[in-house]
C-alpha angles and dihedrals in degrees: 000000000000113000125219143196125199140181138165119263107240094220100047102018088226120140114249122203123217132187114244093262095054093037090058091047093057095036101246098109109137100173094231116162099225126119116247123206099210143021114212092211099048124088113264092231093059096074118136121178091337092310128090109263096233093053103035105132087350091286136125094229135048127222099051134058144207091251092053089052089050091053092048090046088055089055089052090052087055092056104273120133101220126184106210145123112281117215128193119177110257094016135093114259117260128204135026140263120243112254115224113227116248141059098295094074091220119171128202122229088223137004130188105199095188091057095031089230128143123202128201123191109210113207107202097226089060103030104033127226128296120257112276093035113118091234095050093115096035118120118246114244088216103046100021089224126125113262092235091058093048090047091054092048091048094050090047090053092048092052089049090052092050093049092049093055125084122264116287094035116137125199124204128183134199123207115222094224090054094047089051089065094060099027097100095050108072091189093060112108108242091206086077088074098040116108123198117224 
């Protein structure tokens, strides 16, 4: 979740929204878990999905998340050698994402070179919900697009990634809502929620 702070401007009485970083700096951080659409202190050009790019999910980079890192870390704990960006709250990200060859400049959330396997973590607010899920057609509060449209775009991209890679490459994906079911149990095998494309 993206945390917010807010206070009323003394001259206009209007509520002003701040991202967590700036809310802490001015002492109005309330720790509420509600998405904000703007940060007064961030440059207008830095918007990403309704949030400023530098502060989306409290990270320094867009496109990946702490929960995706947690899922990939769990694969590493189970013996995989995953190239991915490591996030720890309050620290700068470390590592890189594997760049898929070709003109589309796609990057994989995780890549195990020894197994020639790519892993994508699909956060539901950006990638929709799979068919058959009750929220498949629901609009994302971040993108404003229907889940079915985002799902179709995501699957198209995944097939393009698979076609761009050399023979023998396998691509797996993990849905955020499925990972959430096993997230609190560190002994649960994450491969139970991995789907092969």
